[in-house]
N, CA, C, O and the ligand as a Tripos MOL2 file, in Angstrom:
@<TRIPOS>MOLECULE
protein
  281   279    71     0     0
PROTEIN
NO_CHARGES

@<TRIPOS>ATOM
      1 N           0.7120   -1.2090   -0.0140 N.3       1 MET1
      2 CA         -0.0490    0.0280    0.0280 C.3       1 MET1
      3 C           0.8780    1.3020    0.0160 C.2       1 MET1
      4 O           1.9060    1.3060    0.6920 O.2       1 MET1
      5 N           0.5740    2.1980   -0.6220 N.am      2 THR2
      6 CA          1.3370    3.4290   -0.9410 C.3       2 THR2
      7 C           0.5790    4.7270   -0.6960 C.2       2 THR2
      8 O          -0.5890    4.5980   -0.3310 O.2       2 THR2
      9 N           1.0340    5.8780   -0.8300 N.am      3 LEU3
     10 CA          0.2860    7.1590   -0.7820 C.3       3 LEU3
     11 C           0.0500    7.4100   -2.1980 C.2       3 LEU3
     12 O           0.9050    7.8030   -2.9910 O.2       3 LEU3
     13 N          -1.3600    7.1160   -2.5030 N.am      4 SER4
     14 CA         -1.6920    7.3080   -3.8080 C.3       4 SER4
     15 C          -1.5140    8.6740   -4.4800 C.2       4 SER4
     16 O          -1.6170    9.7020   -3.8100 O.2       4 SER4
     17 N          -1.2430    8.7010   -5.8200 N.am      5 LYS5
     18 CA         -1.1550   10.2880   -6.3090 C.3       5 LYS5
     19 C          -2.5640   10.5380   -6.7040 C.2       5 LYS5
     20 O          -2.8180   11.6860   -7.0700 O.2       5 LYS5
     21 N          -3.5510    9.6420   -6.6950 N.am      6 ASP6
     22 CA         -4.8750    9.9860   -7.1910 C.3       6 ASP6
     23 C          -5.4190   11.1350   -6.0980 C.2       6 ASP6
     24 O          -6.2130   12.0050   -6.4560 O.2       6 ASP6
     25 N          -4.9610   11.0570   -4.8720 N.am      7 LEU7
     26 CA         -5.4080   11.9790   -3.8300 C.3       7 LEU7
     27 C          -4.7660   13.2670   -3.7500 C.2       7 LEU7
     28 O          -5.1060   14.0840   -2.8940 O.2       7 LEU7
     29 N          -3.7230   13.5290   -4.7170 N.am      8 SER8
     30 CA         -2.7960   14.7490   -4.5870 C.3       8 SER8
     31 C          -3.6240   16.0570   -4.4900 C.2       8 SER8
     32 O          -3.3240   16.9630   -3.7130 O.2       8 SER8
     33 N          -4.7700   16.0960   -5.3970 N.am      9 ASP9
     34 CA         -5.5330   17.4030   -5.6610 C.3       9 ASP9
     35 C          -6.7170   17.2150   -4.7600 C.2       9 ASP9
     36 O          -7.5940   18.0690   -4.8900 O.2       9 ASP9
     37 N          -6.9360   16.2150   -3.8200 N.am     10 LYS10
     38 CA         -8.0820   16.1830   -3.0010 C.3      10 LYS10
     39 C          -7.7570   16.7020   -1.5650 C.2      10 LYS10
     40 O          -6.6570   16.6310   -1.0170 O.2      10 LYS10
     41 N          -8.8500   17.2120   -1.0740 N.am     11 ASP11
     42 CA         -8.7890   17.6280    0.2390 C.3      11 ASP11
     43 C          -8.8920   16.5310    1.3500 C.2      11 ASP11
     44 O          -9.9390   15.8920    1.4540 O.2      11 ASP11
     45 N          -7.9260   16.3170    2.1130 N.am     12 LEU12
     46 CA         -7.8240   15.3320    3.1920 C.3      12 LEU12
     47 C          -7.8800   15.9880    4.5840 C.2      12 LEU12
     48 O          -7.1830   16.9630    4.8670 O.2      12 LEU12
     49 N          -8.6820   15.4490    5.3820 N.am     13 THR13
     50 CA         -8.8150   15.8210    6.5930 C.3      13 THR13
     51 C          -8.4860   14.9840    7.7220 C.2      13 THR13
     52 O          -8.7050   13.7750    7.6520 O.2      13 THR13
     53 N          -7.9830   15.5000    8.7510 N.am     14 PHE14
     54 CA         -7.4990   14.8520    9.9270 C.3      14 PHE14
     55 C          -7.3350   15.6530   11.0570 C.2      14 PHE14
     56 O          -7.3110   16.8780   10.9290 O.2      14 PHE14
     57 N          -7.2150   15.1100   12.1650 N.am     15 GLN15
     58 CA         -7.4700   15.9040   13.5000 C.3      15 GLN15
     59 C          -6.0700   16.1030   14.1090 C.2      15 GLN15
     60 O          -5.1910   15.2400   14.0930 O.2      15 GLN15
     61 N          -5.9610   17.2720   14.6220 N.am     16 CYS16
     62 CA         -4.6590   17.5320   15.4540 C.3      16 CYS16
     63 C          -4.8550   16.7100   16.7030 C.2      16 CYS16
     64 O          -5.9020   16.7020   17.3500 O.2      16 CYS16
     65 N          -3.7120   15.9820   17.0090 N.am     17 PRO17
     66 CA         -3.8600   15.0770   18.2230 C.3      17 PRO17
     67 C          -4.1290   15.7880   19.5740 C.2      17 PRO17
     68 O          -4.7470   15.2890   20.5150 O.2      17 PRO17
     69 N          -3.5690   17.0410   19.5370 N.am     18 SER18
     70 CA         -3.4510   17.7860   20.7890 C.3      18 SER18
     71 C          -4.7930   18.5030   21.0650 C.2      18 SER18
     72 O          -5.2210   18.4070   22.2150 O.2      18 SER18
     73 N          -5.5270   19.2200   20.1520 N.am     19 CYS19
     74 CA         -6.5270   20.1130   20.3280 C.3      19 CYS19
     75 C          -7.8370   19.6040   19.4700 C.2      19 CYS19
     76 O          -8.8800   20.2570   19.5120 O.2      19 CYS19
     77 N          -7.7300   18.4730   18.7360 N.am     20 SER20
     78 CA         -8.7810   18.0250   17.9290 C.3      20 SER20
     79 C          -9.1540   19.0910   16.9000 C.2      20 SER20
     80 O         -10.3070   19.1080   16.4680 O.2      20 SER20
     81 N          -8.3750   19.8580   16.5390 N.am     21 LEU21
     82 CA         -8.8410   20.6630   15.3560 C.3      21 LEU21
     83 C          -8.8350   20.0920   14.1940 C.2      21 LEU21
     84 O          -7.8190   19.4720   13.8830 O.2      21 LEU21
     85 N          -9.9000   20.1500   13.3080 N.am     22 THR22
     86 CA         -9.9880   19.5270   12.0330 C.3      22 THR22
     87 C          -9.1110   20.0770   11.0260 C.2      22 THR22
     88 O          -9.3640   21.2180   10.6390 O.2      22 THR22
     89 N          -8.2000   19.5100   10.5730 N.am     23 ILE23
     90 CA         -7.2020   20.0640    9.5590 C.3      23 ILE23
     91 C          -7.4550   19.6360    8.0980 C.2      23 ILE23
     92 O          -7.5640   18.4320    7.8670 O.2      23 ILE23
     93 N          -7.5540   20.5140    7.1140 N.am     24 VAL24
     94 CA         -7.7600   20.1910    5.9140 C.3      24 VAL24
     95 C          -6.5640   20.3870    5.0340 C.2      24 VAL24
     96 O          -6.0740   21.5160    5.0630 O.2      24 VAL24
     97 N          -5.9960   19.4790    4.2460 N.am     25 LYS25
     98 CA         -4.6640   19.7080    3.5250 C.3      25 LYS25
     99 C          -4.8870   18.8850    2.2650 C.2      25 LYS25
    100 O          -5.6040   17.8840    2.2780 O.2      25 LYS25
    101 N          -4.2650   19.3220    1.1800 N.am     26 LYS26
    102 CA         -4.4950   18.4510    0.0410 C.3      26 LYS26
    103 C          -3.3930   17.3010    0.0870 C.2      26 LYS26
    104 O          -2.3400   17.3150    0.7230 O.2      26 LYS26
    105 N          -3.8920   16.3090   -0.7380 N.am     27 GLY27
    106 CA         -2.8820   15.0820   -0.5170 C.3      27 GLY27
    107 C          -1.6780   15.1710   -0.9290 C.2      27 GLY27
    108 O          -0.8130   14.3830   -0.5460 O.2      27 GLY27
    109 N          -1.4320   16.1970   -1.8160 N.am     28 SER28
    110 CA          0.0440   16.2530   -2.1780 C.3      28 SER28
    111 C           0.9430   16.9810   -0.9430 C.2      28 SER28
    112 O           2.1550   16.8290   -0.7910 O.2      28 SER28
    113 N           0.1580   17.7130   -0.1970 N.am     29 TRP29
    114 CA          0.9760   18.3030    1.1450 C.3      29 TRP29
    115 C           0.9940   17.2280    2.1750 C.2      29 TRP29
    116 O           1.9480   17.2370    2.9530 O.2      29 TRP29
    117 N           0.1600   16.3780    2.2890 N.am     30 VAL30
    118 CA          0.3490   15.3250    3.1750 C.3      30 VAL30
    119 C           1.4560   14.4150    2.8710 C.2      30 VAL30
    120 O           2.2050   13.9140    3.7100 O.2      30 VAL30
    121 N           1.4990   14.2360    1.5640 N.am     31 ARG31
    122 CA          2.5230   13.2190    1.1480 C.3      31 ARG31
    123 C           3.9850   13.6780    1.4830 C.2      31 ARG31
    124 O           4.8950   12.9040    1.7810 O.2      31 ARG31
    125 N           4.0950   15.1530    1.3880 N.am     32 THR32
    126 CA          5.4820   15.4710    1.4080 C.3      32 THR32
    127 C           5.8830   16.0050    2.8170 C.2      32 THR32
    128 O           7.0820   16.1560    3.0550 O.2      32 THR32
    129 N           5.0160   16.2790    3.6940 N.am     33 VAL33
    130 CA          5.4520   17.0410    5.0360 C.3      33 VAL33
    131 C           5.6680   15.7710    6.0820 C.2      33 VAL33
    132 O           5.0920   14.6940    5.9300 O.2      33 VAL33
    133 N           6.4430   16.0170    6.9980 N.am     34 SER34
    134 CA          6.6170   14.9610    7.8850 C.3      34 SER34
    135 C           6.2030   15.5420    9.3910 C.2      34 SER34
    136 O           5.9480   14.7890   10.3300 O.2      34 SER34
    137 N           6.1740   16.9370    9.4750 N.am     35 ARG35
    138 CA          5.6100   17.5990   10.6260 C.3      35 ARG35
    139 C           5.2440   18.9690   10.4000 C.2      35 ARG35
    140 O           5.8160   19.6340    9.5370 O.2      35 ARG35
    141 N           4.2840   19.4540   11.1540 N.am     36 PHE36
    142 CA          3.8660   20.9580   10.9940 C.3      36 PHE36
    143 C           3.2110   21.3780   12.0940 C.2      36 PHE36
    144 O           2.7580   20.5960   12.9290 O.2      36 PHE36
    145 N           3.1070   22.7720   12.1730 N.am     37 ARG37
    146 CA          2.5310   23.2960   13.3280 C.3      37 ARG37
    147 C           1.0510   23.5250   13.2200 C.2      37 ARG37
    148 O           0.5260   24.0490   12.2370 O.2      37 ARG37
    149 N           0.3660   23.0770   14.3480 N.am     38 CYS38
    150 CA         -1.0000   23.3050   14.3520 C.3      38 CYS38
    151 C          -1.3030   24.7590   14.6230 C.2      38 CYS38
    152 O          -0.8350   25.3610   15.5900 O.2      38 CYS38
    153 N          -2.1090   25.2960   13.7250 N.am     39 GLU39
    154 CA         -2.6860   26.7020   13.8170 C.3      39 GLU39
    155 C          -3.3950   27.1710   14.9140 C.2      39 GLU39
    156 O          -3.5530   28.3630   15.1770 O.2      39 GLU39
    157 N          -3.7980   26.2880   15.5160 N.am     40 LYS40
    158 CA         -4.8700   26.5390   16.7960 C.3      40 LYS40
    159 C          -4.0210   26.2930   17.9800 C.2      40 LYS40
    160 O          -4.0450   27.2320   18.7760 O.2      40 LYS40
    161 N          -3.3860   25.4390   18.2710 N.am     41 CYS41
    162 CA         -2.7350   25.0210   19.7850 C.3      41 CYS41
    163 C          -1.4500   25.2130   19.4380 C.2      41 CYS41
    164 O          -0.6790   25.1180   20.3940 O.2      41 CYS41
    165 N          -0.8740   25.4870   18.2330 N.am     42 LEU42
    166 CA          0.3930   25.8530   17.9310 C.3      42 LEU42
    167 C           1.4690   24.6990   18.4080 C.2      42 LEU42
    168 O           2.6580   24.9680   18.5800 O.2      42 LEU42
    169 N           0.9500   23.4640   18.5880 N.am     43 GLU43
    170 CA          1.6980   22.3370   18.8980 C.3      43 GLU43
    171 C           2.4410   21.7860   17.5850 C.2      43 GLU43
    172 O           1.8430   21.9290   16.5190 O.2      43 GLU43
    173 N           3.5650   21.2330   17.5820 N.am     44 GLU44
    174 CA          4.1510   20.6230   16.5250 C.3      44 GLU44
    175 C           3.6840   19.1500   16.3800 C.2      44 GLU44
    176 O           3.9560   18.2650   17.1910 O.2      44 GLU44
    177 N           2.9110   18.9840   15.1950 N.am     45 VAL45
    178 CA          2.3280   17.7480   15.0690 C.3      45 VAL45
    179 C           3.1970   16.9850   14.0880 C.2      45 VAL45
    180 O           3.5340   17.5130   13.0280 O.2      45 VAL45
    181 N           3.6040   15.6330   14.4490 N.am     46 ARG46
    182 CA          4.4460   14.7880   13.6810 C.3      46 ARG46
    183 C           3.4760   14.1310   12.7330 C.2      46 ARG46
    184 O           2.3580   13.9100   13.1990 O.2      46 ARG46
    185 N           3.7060   13.7800   11.4880 N.am     47 LEU47
    186 CA          2.9220   13.1820   10.5110 C.3      47 LEU47
    187 C           3.8110   11.9710   10.0830 C.2      47 LEU47
    188 O           4.3330   12.1020    8.9760 O.2      47 LEU47
    189 N           4.0770   10.8140   10.7600 N.am     48 PRO48
    190 CA          4.5630    9.8330   10.4240 C.3      48 PRO48
    191 C           3.8520    8.9970    9.2310 C.2      48 PRO48
    192 O           2.6530    9.0250    8.9540 O.2      48 PRO48
    193 N           4.8700    8.2450    8.5870 N.am     49 TYR49
    194 CA          4.1950    7.5000    7.2960 C.3      49 TYR49
    195 C           3.1200    6.7850    7.4760 C.2      49 TYR49
    196 O           2.2480    6.7180    6.6100 O.2      49 TYR49
    197 N           3.0390    6.1100    8.7170 N.am     50 GLY50
    198 CA          2.0000    5.0580    9.0670 C.3      50 GLY50
    199 C           0.7800    5.9750    9.2930 C.2      50 GLY50
    200 O          -0.2920    5.4540    8.9880 O.2      50 GLY50
    201 N           0.7290    7.2170    9.7590 N.am     51 GLU51
    202 CA         -0.2770    8.1250    9.9290 C.3      51 GLU51
    203 C          -0.7510    8.6340    8.4740 C.2      51 GLU51
    204 O          -1.9380    8.8320    8.2130 O.2      51 GLU51
    205 N           0.2340    8.8140    7.6120 N.am     52 LYS52
    206 CA         -0.2850    9.4340    6.4150 C.3      52 LYS52
    207 C          -1.1230    8.1910    5.6220 C.2      52 LYS52
    208 O          -2.0950    8.3960    4.8950 O.2      52 LYS52
    209 N          -0.5730    6.9280    5.8990 N.am     53 LEU53
    210 CA         -1.1590    5.8580    5.2360 C.3      53 LEU53
    211 C          -2.6310    5.8990    5.6220 C.2      53 LEU53
    212 O          -3.5190    5.8730    4.7700 O.2      53 LEU53
    213 N          -2.8770    5.9670    7.0100 N.am     54 ALA54
    214 CA         -4.1040    5.9300    7.4550 C.3      54 ALA54
    215 C          -5.1420    6.9630    7.1080 C.2      54 ALA54
    216 O          -6.3530    6.7680    7.0030 O.2      54 ALA54
    217 N          -4.4280    8.1950    6.9320 N.am     55 ILE55
    218 CA         -5.4220    9.2740    6.3190 C.3      55 ILE55
    219 C          -5.7830    9.0280    4.7650 C.2      55 ILE55
    220 O          -6.8860    9.3440    4.3200 O.2      55 ILE55
    221 N          -4.8070    8.4610    3.9980 N.am     56 PHE56
    222 CA         -4.9880    8.1050    2.6950 C.3      56 PHE56
    223 C          -6.1750    7.1480    2.4680 C.2      56 PHE56
    224 O          -7.1210    7.3280    1.7020 O.2      56 PHE56
    225 N          -5.9550    6.1420    3.2430 N.am     57 HIS57
    226 CA         -6.7230    4.7970    3.2950 C.3      57 HIS57
    227 C          -8.1500    5.3860    3.5580 C.2      57 HIS57
    228 O          -9.0400    5.1210    2.7490 O.2      57 HIS57
    229 N          -8.3540    5.9930    4.4020 N.am     58 ARG58
    230 CA         -9.7710    6.5630    4.7750 C.3      58 ARG58
    231 C         -10.2200    7.3600    3.7850 C.2      58 ARG58
    232 O         -11.4040    7.1890    3.4950 O.2      58 ARG58
    233 N          -9.6470    8.1550    3.1980 N.am     59 HIS59
    234 CA        -10.2570    9.0070    1.9870 C.3      59 HIS59
    235 C         -10.3840    8.2220    0.6850 C.2      59 HIS59
    236 O         -11.1880    8.5940   -0.1700 O.2      59 HIS59
    237 N          -9.6430    7.1860    0.5140 N.am     60 LYS60
    238 CA         -9.8770    6.2930   -0.5130 C.3      60 LYS60
    239 C         -11.1010    5.6890   -0.4230 C.2      60 LYS60
    240 O         -11.8920    5.6280   -1.3640 O.2      60 LYS60
    241 N         -11.3040    5.2120    0.7360 N.am     61 HIS61
    242 CA        -12.7780    4.6670    1.1310 C.3      61 HIS61
    243 C         -13.7890    5.5390    0.8120 C.2      61 HIS61
    244 O         -14.7470    5.2120    0.1120 O.2      61 HIS61
    245 N         -13.6190    6.7160    1.3220 N.am     62 LEU62
    246 CA        -14.7650    7.7410    1.2040 C.3      62 LEU62
    247 C         -15.0640    7.9620   -0.2510 C.2      62 LEU62
    248 O         -16.2090    8.0350   -0.6990 O.2      62 LEU62
    249 N         -14.0520    8.0570   -0.9030 N.am     63 GLY63
    250 CA        -14.1290    8.3720   -2.3850 C.3      63 GLY63
    251 C         -14.8260    7.3540   -3.1870 C.2      63 GLY63
    252 O         -15.3760    7.6060   -4.2590 O.2      63 GLY63
    253 N         -14.7790    6.0930   -2.5840 N.am     64 ARG64
    254 CA        -15.3920    5.1070   -3.4650 C.3      64 ARG64
    255 C         -16.6750    4.6640   -3.1310 C.2      64 ARG64
    256 O         -17.3130    3.7380   -3.6340 O.2      64 ARG64
    257 N         -17.0500    5.5880   -2.0330 N.am     65 GLY65
    258 CA        -18.4530    5.0170   -1.4820 C.3      65 GLY65
    259 C         -19.5370    4.4880   -2.3120 C.2      65 GLY65
    260 O         -20.1400    3.4770   -1.9510 O.2      65 GLY65
    261 N         -19.8080    5.0530   -3.3210 N.am     66 GLY66
    262 CA        -20.8940    4.5710   -4.2220 C.3      66 GLY66
    263 C         -20.8060    4.9900   -5.6530 C.2      66 GLY66
    264 O         -20.0050    5.8730   -5.9610 O.2      66 GLY66
    265 N         -21.5330    4.4500   -6.5090 N.am     67 THR67
    266 CA        -21.5180    4.8080   -7.8290 C.3      67 THR67
    267 C         -22.8940    5.6280   -8.3220 C.2      67 THR67
    268 O         -23.1350    5.9120   -9.4950 O.2      67 THR67
    269 N         -23.6180    5.8990   -7.3400 N.am     68 SER68
    270 CA        -24.9440    6.4910   -7.3970 C.3      68 SER68
    271 C         -24.6270    8.0530   -7.8610 C.2      68 SER68
    272 O         -25.3060    8.6250   -8.7140 O.2      68 SER68
    273 N         -23.6260    8.5940   -7.2580 N.am     69 ARG69
    274 CA        -23.3220   10.0560   -7.6230 C.3      69 ARG69
    275 C         -22.1000   10.0260   -8.4320 C.2      69 ARG69
    276 O         -21.2100    9.2010   -8.2230 O.2      69 ARG69
    277 N         -22.0400   10.9920   -9.4360 N.am     70 ARG70
    278 CA        -20.9170   11.1860  -10.1020 C.3      70 ARG70
    279 C         -20.0950   12.4080   -9.9070 C.2      70 ARG70
    280 O         -19.0520   12.5590  -10.5430 O.2      70 ARG70
    281 ZN         -3.9140   21.5640   17.6530 Zn       71 ZN71
@<TRIPOS>BOND
     1     1     2 1
     2     2     3 1
     3     3     4 2
     4     3     5 am
     5     5     6 1
     6     6     7 1
     7     7     8 2
     8     7     9 am
     9     9    10 1
    10    10    11 1
    11    11    12 2
    12    11    13 am
    13    13    14 1
    14    14    15 1
    15    15    16 2
    16    15    17 am
    17    17    18 1
    18    18    19 1
    19    19    20 2
    20    19    21 am
    21    21    22 1
    22    22    23 1
    23    23    24 2
    24    23    25 am
    25    25    26 1
    26    26    27 1
    27    27    28 2
    28    27    29 am
    29    29    30 1
    30    30    31 1
    31    31    32 2
    32    31    33 am
    33    33    34 1
    34    34    35 1
    35    35    36 2
    36    35    37 am
    37    37    38 1
    38    38    39 1
    39    39    40 2
    40    39    41 am
    41    41    42 1
    42    42    43 1
    43    43    44 2
    44    43    45 am
    45    45    46 1
    46    46    47 1
    47    47    48 2
    48    47    49 am
    49    49    50 1
    50    50    51 1
    51    51    52 2
    52    51    53 am
    53    53    54 1
    54    54    55 1
    55    55    56 2
    56    55    57 am
    57    57    58 1
    58    58    59 1
    59    59    60 2
    60    59    61 am
    61    61    62 1
    62    62    63 1
    63    63    64 2
    64    63    65 am
    65    65    66 1
    66    66    67 1
    67    67    68 2
    68    67    69 am
    69    69    70 1
    70    70    71 1
    71    71    72 2
    72    71    73 am
    73    73    74 1
    74    74    75 1
    75    75    76 2
    76    75    77 am
    77    77    78 1
    78    78    79 1
    79    79    80 2
    80    79    81 am
    81    81    82 1
    82    82    83 1
    83    83    84 2
    84    83    85 am
    85    85    86 1
    86    86    87 1
    87    87    88 2
    88    87    89 am
    89    89    90 1
    90    90    91 1
    91    91    92 2
    92    91    93 am
    93    93    94 1
    94    94    95 1
    95    95    96 2
    96    95    97 am
    97    97    98 1
    98    98    99 1
    99    99   100 2
   100    99   101 am
   101   101   102 1
   102   102   103 1
   103   103   104 2
   104   103   105 am
   105   105   106 1
   106   106   107 1
   107   107   108 2
   108   107   109 am
   109   109   110 1
   110   110   111 1
   111   111   112 2
   112   111   113 am
   113   113   114 1
   114   114   115 1
   115   115   116 2
   116   115   117 am
   117   117   118 1
   118   118   119 1
   119   119   120 2
   120   119   121 am
   121   121   122 1
   122   122   123 1
   123   123   124 2
   124   123   125 am
   125   125   126 1
   126   126   127 1
   127   127   128 2
   128   127   129 am
   129   129   130 1
   130   130   131 1
   131   131   132 2
   132   131   133 am
   133   133   134 1
   134   134   135 1
   135   135   136 2
   136   135   137 am
   137   137   138 1
   138   138   139 1
   139   139   140 2
   140   139   141 am
   141   141   142 1
   142   142   143 1
   143   143   144 2
   144   143   145 am
   145   145   146 1
   146   146   147 1
   147   147   148 2
   148   147   149 am
   149   149   150 1
   150   150   151 1
   151   151   152 2
   152   151   153 am
   153   153   154 1
   154   154   155 1
   155   155   156 2
   156   155   157 am
   157   157   158 1
   158   158   159 1
   159   159   160 2
   160   159   161 am
   161   161   162 1
   162   162   163 1
   163   163   164 2
   164   163   165 am
   165   165   166 1
   166   166   167 1
   167   167   168 2
   168   167   169 am
   169   169   170 1
   170   170   171 1
   171   171   172 2
   172   171   173 am
   173   173   174 1
   174   174   175 1
   175   175   176 2
   176   175   177 am
   177   177   178 1
   178   178   179 1
   179   179   180 2
   180   179   181 am
   181   181   182 1
   182   182   183 1
   183   183   184 2
   184   183   185 am
   185   185   186 1
   186   186   187 1
   187   187   188 2
   188   187   189 am
   189   189   190 1
   190   190   191 1
   191   191   192 2
   192   191   193 am
   193   193   194 1
   194   194   195 1
   195   195   196 2
   196   195   197 am
   197   197   198 1
   198   198   199 1
   199   199   200 2
   200   199   201 am
   201   201   202 1
   202   202   203 1
   203   203   204 2
   204   203   205 am
   205   205   206 1
   206   206   207 1
   207   207   208 2
   208   207   209 am
   209   209   210 1
   210   210   211 1
   211   211   212 2
   212   211   213 am
   213   213   214 1
   214   214   215 1
   215   215   216 2
   216   215   217 am
   217   217   218 1
   218   218   219 1
   219   219   220 2
   220   219   221 am
   221   221   222 1
   222   222   223 1
   223   223   224 2
   224   223   225 am
   225   225   226 1
   226   226   227 1
   227   227   228 2
   228   227   229 am
   229   229   230 1
   230   230   231 1
   231   231   232 2
   232   231   233 am
   233   233   234 1
   234   234   235 1
   235   235   236 2
   236   235   237 am
   237   237   238 1
   238   238   239 1
   239   239   240 2
   240   239   241 am
   241   241   242 1
   242   242   243 1
   243   243   244 2
   244   243   245 am
   245   245   246 1
   246   246   247 1
   247   247   248 2
   248   247   249 am
   249   249   250 1
   250   250   251 1
   251   251   252 2
   252   251   253 am
   253   253   254 1
   254   254   255 1
   255   255   256 2
   256   255   257 am
   257   257   258 1
   258   258   259 1
   259   259   260 2
   260   259   261 am
   261   261   262 1
   262   262   263 1
   263   263   264 2
   264   263   265 am
   265   265   266 1
   266   266   267 1
   267   267   268 2
   268   267   269 am
   269   269   270 1
   270   270   271 1
   271   271   272 2
   272   271   273 am
   273   273   274 1
   274   274   275 1
   275   275   276 2
   276   275   277 am
   277   277   278 1
   278   278   279 1
   279   279   280 2
@<TRIPOS>SUBSTRUCTURE
     1 MET1         2 RESIDUE 1 A MET
     2 THR2         6 RESIDUE 1 A THR
     3 LEU3        10 RESIDUE 1 A LEU
     4 SER4        14 RESIDUE 1 A SER
     5 LYS5        18 RESIDUE 1 A LYS
     6 ASP6        22 RESIDUE 1 A ASP
     7 LEU7        26 RESIDUE 1 A LEU
     8 SER8        30 RESIDUE 1 A SER
     9 ASP9        34 RESIDUE 1 A ASP
    10 LYS10       38 RESIDUE 1 A LYS
    11 ASP11       42 RESIDUE 1 A ASP
    12 LEU12       46 RESIDUE 1 A LEU
    13 THR13       50 RESIDUE 1 A THR
    14 PHE14       54 RESIDUE 1 A PHE
    15 GLN15       58 RESIDUE 1 A GLN
    16 CYS16       62 RESIDUE 1 A CYS
    17 PRO17       66 RESIDUE 1 A PRO
    18 SER18       70 RESIDUE 1 A SER
    19 CYS19       74 RESIDUE 1 A CYS
    20 SER20       78 RESIDUE 1 A SER
    21 LEU21       82 RESIDUE 1 A LEU
    22 THR22       86 RESIDUE 1 A THR
    23 ILE23       90 RESIDUE 1 A ILE
    24 VAL24       94 RESIDUE 1 A VAL
    25 LYS25       98 RESIDUE 1 A LYS
    26 LYS26      102 RESIDUE 1 A LYS
    27 GLY27      106 RESIDUE 1 A GLY
    28 SER28      110 RESIDUE 1 A SER
    29 TRP29      114 RESIDUE 1 A TRP
    30 VAL30      118 RESIDUE 1 A VAL
    31 ARG31      122 RESIDUE 1 A ARG
    32 THR32      126 RESIDUE 1 A THR
    33 VAL33      130 RESIDUE 1 A VAL
    34 SER34      134 RESIDUE 1 A SER
    35 ARG35      138 RESIDUE 1 A ARG
    36 PHE36      142 RESIDUE 1 A PHE
    37 ARG37      146 RESIDUE 1 A ARG
    38 CYS38      150 RESIDUE 1 A CYS
    39 GLU39      154 RESIDUE 1 A GLU
    40 LYS40      158 RESIDUE 1 A LYS
    41 CYS41      162 RESIDUE 1 A CYS
    42 LEU42      166 RESIDUE 1 A LEU
    43 GLU43      170 RESIDUE 1 A GLU
    44 GLU44      174 RESIDUE 1 A GLU
    45 VAL45      178 RESIDUE 1 A VAL
    46 ARG46      182 RESIDUE 1 A ARG
    47 LEU47      186 RESIDUE 1 A LEU
    48 PRO48      190 RESIDUE 1 A PRO
    49 TYR49      194 RESIDUE 1 A TYR
    50 GLY50      198 RESIDUE 1 A GLY
    51 GLU51      202 RESIDUE 1 A GLU
    52 LYS52      206 RESIDUE 1 A LYS
    53 LEU53      210 RESIDUE 1 A LEU
    54 ALA54      214 RESIDUE 1 A ALA
    55 ILE55      218 RESIDUE 1 A ILE
    56 PHE56      222 RESIDUE 1 A PHE
    57 HIS57      226 RESIDUE 1 A HIS
    58 ARG58      230 RESIDUE 1 A ARG
    59 HIS59      234 RESIDUE 1 A HIS
    60 LYS60      238 RESIDUE 1 A LYS
    61 HIS61      242 RESIDUE 1 A HIS
    62 LEU62      246 RESIDUE 1 A LEU
    63 GLY63      250 RESIDUE 1 A GLY
    64 ARG64      254 RESIDUE 1 A ARG
    65 GLY65      258 RESIDUE 1 A GLY
    66 GLY66      262 RESIDUE 1 A GLY
    67 THR67      266 RESIDUE 1 A THR
    68 SER68      270 RESIDUE 1 A SER
    69 ARG69      274 RESIDUE 1 A ARG
    70 ARG70      278 RESIDUE 1 A ARG
    71 ZN71       281 GROUP 0 **** ****
């Protein structure tokens, strides 16, 4: 399993582990960063590869939900 390029232009959401702020970033951003500073609590949040995989995995499933809507 890899960090799919399909999601590069998609908005991915995840939560700050410290303050639970919902963070929205493009897939390409998530792929390239390893850490960032939360704009709300100003904690440095690490984004290890496993975490990125989990985020991508979640959105892949969401995107595939159904064929009813195009
Ligand atoms: Zn935060």
